[in-house]
N, CA, C and O atoms as a GROMACS GRO file, in nm:
protein
  268
    1UNK      N    1   6.168  12.004  11.795
    1UNK     CA    2   6.087  11.889  11.770
    1UNK      C    3   6.120  11.830  11.634
    1UNK      O    4   6.141  11.901  11.536
    2UNK      N    5   6.125  11.697  11.630
    2UNK     CA    6   6.166  11.629  11.507
    2UNK      C    7   6.054  11.606  11.408
    2UNK      O    8   6.080  11.594  11.288
    3UNK      N    9   5.930  11.602  11.454
    3UNK     CA   10   5.820  11.566  11.368
    3UNK      C   11   5.705  11.664  11.382
    3UNK      O   12   5.686  11.725  11.487
    4UNK      N   13   5.628  11.677  11.275
    4UNK     CA   14   5.505  11.758  11.272
    4UNK      C   15   5.392  11.660  11.236
    4UNK      O   16   5.405  11.579  11.145
    5UNK      N   17   5.281  11.669  11.308
    5UNK     CA   18   5.165  11.586  11.281
    5UNK      C   19   5.050  11.676  11.230
    5UNK      O   20   5.010  11.772  11.296
    6UNK      N   21   4.999  11.642  11.114
    6UNK     CA   22   4.880  11.708  11.061
    6UNK      C   23   4.760  11.619  11.093
    6UNK      O   24   4.770  11.497  11.087
    7UNK      N   25   4.647  11.681  11.126
    7UNK     CA   26   4.531  11.605  11.172
    7UNK      C   27   4.422  11.593  11.066
    7UNK      O   28   4.318  11.532  11.093
    8UNK      N   29   4.443  11.649  10.948
    8UNK     CA   30   4.343  11.633  10.841
    8UNK      C   31   4.414  11.650  10.705
    8UNK      O   32   4.530  11.693  10.698
    9UNK      N   33   4.344  11.616  10.598
    9UNK     CA   34   4.402  11.620  10.462
    9UNK      C   35   4.440  11.761  10.420
    9UNK      O   36   4.542  11.780  10.355
   10UNK      N   37   4.362  11.860  10.456
   10UNK     CA   38   4.392  11.996  10.419
   10UNK      C   39   4.523  12.042  10.479
   10UNK      O   40   4.606  12.100  10.410
   11UNK      N   41   4.543  12.016  10.609
   11UNK     CA   42   4.668  12.051  10.673
   11UNK      C   43   4.785  11.970  10.619
   11UNK      O   44   4.896  12.021  10.608
   12UNK      N   45   4.760  11.845  10.584
   12UNK     CA   46   4.863  11.761  10.520
   12UNK      C   47   4.907  11.825  10.389
   12UNK      O   48   5.026  11.838  10.364
   13UNK      N   49   4.811  11.865  10.305
   13UNK     CA   50   4.840  11.924  10.177
   13UNK      C   51   4.917  12.058  10.195
   13UNK      O   52   5.006  12.089  10.115
   14UNK      N   53   4.885  12.134  10.297
   14UNK     CA   54   4.957  12.260  10.325
   14UNK      C   55   5.102  12.234  10.359
   14UNK      O   56   5.190  12.306  10.313
   15UNK      N   57   5.127  12.132  10.441
   15UNK     CA   58   5.265  12.100  10.477
   15UNK      C   59   5.345  12.054  10.356
   15UNK      O   60   5.462  12.090  10.340
   16UNK      N   61   5.283  11.974  10.271
   16UNK     CA   62   5.349  11.930  10.148
   16UNK      C   63   5.383  12.049  10.061
   16UNK      O   64   5.493  12.059  10.006
   17UNK      N   65   5.286  12.142  10.047
   17UNK     CA   66   5.308  12.263   9.965
   17UNK      C   67   5.419  12.352  10.022
   17UNK      O   68   5.486  12.422   9.947
   18UNK      N   69   5.437  12.348  10.153
   18UNK     CA   70   5.544  12.426  10.216
   18UNK      C   71   5.680  12.357  10.209
   18UNK      O   72   5.781  12.413  10.251
   19UNK      N   73   5.681  12.234  10.155
   19UNK     CA   74   5.806  12.164  10.135
   19UNK      C   75   5.851  12.071  10.244
   19UNK      O   76   5.966  12.028  10.246
   20UNK      N   77   5.760  12.040  10.337
   20UNK     CA   78   5.794  11.944  10.442
   20UNK      C   79   5.788  11.803  10.386
   20UNK      O   80   5.706  11.775  10.299
   21UNK      N   81   5.874  11.715  10.434
   21UNK     CA   82   5.882  11.579  10.383
   21UNK      C   83   5.781  11.490  10.456
   21UNK      O   84   5.787  11.472  10.577
   22UNK      N   85   5.688  11.436  10.377
   22UNK     CA   86   5.585  11.345  10.430
   22UNK      C   87   5.651  11.213  10.461
   22UNK      O   88   5.724  11.160  10.378
   23UNK      N   89   5.625  11.157  10.580
   23UNK     CA   90   5.684  11.031  10.619
   23UNK      C   91   5.582  10.917  10.615
   23UNK      O   92   5.607  10.814  10.551
   24UNK      N   93   5.469  10.934  10.681
   24UNK     CA   94   5.371  10.825  10.693
   24UNK      C   95   5.242  10.878  10.750
   24UNK      O   96   5.234  10.990  10.801
   25UNK      N   97   5.137  10.791  10.740
   25UNK     CA   98   5.013  10.821  10.811
   25UNK      C   99   4.988  10.712  10.912
   25UNK      O  100   5.035  10.599  10.896
   26UNK      N  101   4.914  10.746  11.015
   26UNK     CA  102   4.887  10.651  11.124
   26UNK      C  103   4.741  10.667  11.164
   26UNK      O  104   4.696  10.778  11.191
   27UNK      N  105   4.667  10.556  11.168
   27UNK     CA  106   4.530  10.558  11.215
   27UNK      C  107   4.528  10.535  11.364
   27UNK      O  108   4.581  10.436  11.414
   28UNK      N  109   4.466  10.627  11.436
   28UNK     CA  110   4.448  10.618  11.580
   28UNK      C  111   4.301  10.631  11.608
   28UNK      O  112   4.244  10.740  11.596
   29UNK      N  113   4.239  10.521  11.644
   29UNK     CA  114   4.092  10.514  11.661
   29UNK      C  115   4.028  10.556  11.529
   29UNK      O  116   4.047  10.489  11.428
   30UNK      N  117   3.951  10.665  11.530
   30UNK     CA  118   3.885  10.711  11.409
   30UNK      C  119   3.959  10.825  11.340
   30UNK      O  120   3.911  10.876  11.239
   31UNK      N  121   4.073  10.865  11.392
   31UNK     CA  122   4.151  10.976  11.342
   31UNK      C  123   4.272  10.928  11.266
   31UNK      O  124   4.338  10.834  11.310
   32UNK      N  125   4.304  10.990  11.152
   32UNK     CA  126   4.428  10.964  11.081
   32UNK      C  127   4.522  11.080  11.106
   32UNK      O  128   4.485  11.196  11.089
   33UNK      N  129   4.644  11.047  11.147
   33UNK     CA  130   4.747  11.148  11.169
   33UNK      C  131   4.852  11.132  11.062
   33UNK      O  132   4.894  11.021  11.032
   34UNK      N  133   4.894  11.244  11.003
   34UNK     CA  134   4.994  11.246  10.897
   34UNK      C  135   5.124  11.300  10.955
   34UNK      O  136   5.129  11.412  11.006
   35UNK      N  137   5.230  11.219  10.946
   35UNK     CA  138   5.358  11.256  11.005
   35UNK      C  139   5.451  11.316  10.900
   35UNK      O  140   5.459  11.268  10.787
   36UNK      N  141   5.521  11.423  10.941
   36UNK     CA  142   5.617  11.491  10.856
   36UNK      C  143   5.746  11.510  10.932
   36UNK      O  144   5.747  11.524  11.054
   37UNK      N  145   5.857  11.511  10.858
   37UNK     CA  146   5.987  11.544  10.916
   37UNK      C  147   5.991  11.695  10.933
   37UNK      O  148   5.964  11.769  10.838
   38UNK      N  149   6.025  11.741  11.052
   38UNK     CA  150   6.033  11.884  11.078
   38UNK      C  151   6.162  11.937  11.019
   38UNK      O  152   6.262  11.866  11.015
   39UNK      N  153   6.158  12.060  10.974
   39UNK     CA  154   6.275  12.130  10.923
   39UNK      C  155   6.281  12.263  10.996
   39UNK      O  156   6.194  12.347  10.977
   40UNK      N  157   6.383  12.282  11.078
   40UNK     CA  158   6.387  12.400  11.165
   40UNK      C  159   6.387  12.531  11.086
   40UNK      O  160   6.334  12.631  11.134
   41UNK      N  161   6.446  12.533  10.967
   41UNK     CA  162   6.444  12.656  10.886
   41UNK      C  163   6.302  12.690  10.840
   41UNK      O  164   6.264  12.808  10.840
   42UNK      N  165   6.225  12.591  10.802
   42UNK     CA  166   6.088  12.616  10.756
   42UNK      C  167   5.995  12.641  10.874
   42UNK      O  168   5.897  12.715  10.862
   43UNK      N  169   6.026  12.580  10.989
   43UNK     CA  170   5.943  12.598  11.109
   43UNK      C  171   5.937  12.746  11.147
   43UNK      O  172   5.834  12.792  11.194
   44UNK      N  173   6.043  12.819  11.128
   44UNK     CA  174   6.048  12.960  11.164
   44UNK      C  175   5.946  13.044  11.086
   44UNK      O  176   5.910  13.154  11.127
   45UNK      N  177   5.901  12.991  10.972
   45UNK     CA  178   5.806  13.063  10.888
   45UNK      C  179   5.659  13.032  10.924
   45UNK      O  180   5.569  13.082  10.857
   46UNK      N  181   5.634  12.952  11.027
   46UNK     CA  182   5.499  12.923  11.071
   46UNK      C  183   5.442  13.046  11.144
   46UNK      O  184   5.510  13.112  11.222
   47UNK      N  185   5.315  13.073  11.116
   47UNK     CA  186   5.245  13.177  11.193
   47UNK      C  187   5.199  13.114  11.326
   47UNK      O  188   5.206  12.993  11.344
   48UNK      N  189   5.154  13.197  11.416
   48UNK     CA  190   5.101  13.144  11.543
   48UNK      C  191   4.982  13.054  11.516
   48UNK      O  192   4.966  12.953  11.584
   49UNK      N  193   4.898  13.088  11.419
   49UNK     CA  194   4.783  13.007  11.383
   49UNK      C  195   4.830  12.868  11.334
   49UNK      O  196   4.774  12.765  11.371
   50UNK      N  197   4.934  12.868  11.249
   50UNK     CA  198   4.989  12.740  11.199
   50UNK      C  199   5.040  12.657  11.317
   50UNK      O  200   5.015  12.536  11.324
   51UNK      N  201   5.109  12.720  11.407
   51UNK     CA  202   5.167  12.646  11.521
   51UNK      C  203   5.060  12.585  11.610
   51UNK      O  204   5.084  12.485  11.677
   52UNK      N  205   4.941  12.646  11.612
   52UNK     CA  206   4.833  12.594  11.699
   52UNK      C  207   4.753  12.480  11.633
   52UNK      O  208   4.683  12.407  11.702
   53UNK      N  209   4.763  12.464  11.501
   53UNK     CA  210   4.685  12.360  11.435
   53UNK      C  211   4.760  12.231  11.407
   53UNK      O  212   4.701  12.132  11.364
   54UNK      N  213   4.890  12.232  11.432
   54UNK     CA  214   4.972  12.111  11.413
   54UNK      C  215   5.022  12.064  11.549
   54UNK      O  216   5.032  12.141  11.645
   55UNK      N  217   5.054  11.934  11.555
   55UNK     CA  218   5.118  11.880  11.673
   55UNK      C  219   5.268  11.866  11.644
   55UNK      O  220   5.306  11.824  11.535
   56UNK      N  221   5.350  11.902  11.739
   56UNK     CA  222   5.494  11.892  11.724
   56UNK      C  223   5.547  11.793  11.830
   56UNK      O  224   5.513  11.804  11.947
   57UNK      N  225   5.628  11.700  11.786
   57UNK     CA  226   5.673  11.595  11.876
   57UNK      C  227   5.811  11.542  11.838
   57UNK      O  228   5.856  11.558  11.724
   58UNK      N  229   5.876  11.481  11.933
   58UNK     CA  230   6.001  11.409  11.906
   58UNK      C  231   5.975  11.259  11.889
   58UNK      O  232   6.069  11.183  11.864
   59UNK      N  233   5.851  11.216  11.903
   59UNK     CA  234   5.817  11.075  11.897
   59UNK      C  235   5.735  11.043  11.772
   59UNK      O  236   5.650  11.121  11.730
   60UNK      N  237   5.763  10.925  11.713
   60UNK     CA  238   5.683  10.877  11.603
   60UNK      C  239   5.608  10.756  11.654
   60UNK      O  240   5.664  10.673  11.726
   61UNK      N  241   5.481  10.746  11.619
   61UNK     CA  242   5.395  10.638  11.669
   61UNK      C  243   5.371  10.533  11.562
   61UNK      O  244   5.353  10.565  11.445
   62UNK      N  245   5.373  10.409  11.604
   62UNK     CA  246   5.345  10.295  11.514
   62UNK      C  247   5.237  10.209  11.579
   62UNK      O  248   5.236  10.189  11.700
   63UNK      N  249   5.147  10.158  11.497
   63UNK     CA  250   5.048  10.065  11.549
   63UNK      C  251   5.089   9.923  11.510
   63UNK      O  252   5.171   9.902  11.421
   64UNK      N  253   5.031   9.828  11.578
   64UNK     CA  254   5.057   9.688  11.544
   64UNK      C  255   4.994   9.657  11.410
   64UNK      O  256   4.884   9.702  11.379
   65UNK      N  257   5.065   9.579  11.330
   65UNK     CA  258   5.012   9.537  11.200
   65UNK      C  259   4.902   9.437  11.214
   65UNK      O  260   4.893   9.369  11.317
   66UNK      N  261   4.820   9.426  11.116
   66UNK     CA  262   4.711   9.329  11.116
   66UNK      C  263   4.760   9.202  11.044
   66UNK      O  264   4.819   9.210  10.936
   67UNK      N  265   4.734   9.089  11.103
   67UNK     CA  266   4.765   8.964  11.035
   67UNK      C  267   4.877   8.886  11.091
   67UNK      O  268   4.910   8.779  11.040
   0.00000   0.00000   0.00000
């Protein structure tokens, strides 16, 4: 998977602390999703609990701009 999605600020901060590259945030309805570039070497260090709290995807989502 190319991207990791964090669903809250705490998880976002954890990924930054682990050295993942933050790409962007995206608002979907009332939820903000934080997108990171996946790194396969660092991914191997995730615990099962970590793997269950993040979303892993090959797709990046964009919303329409306002204005």
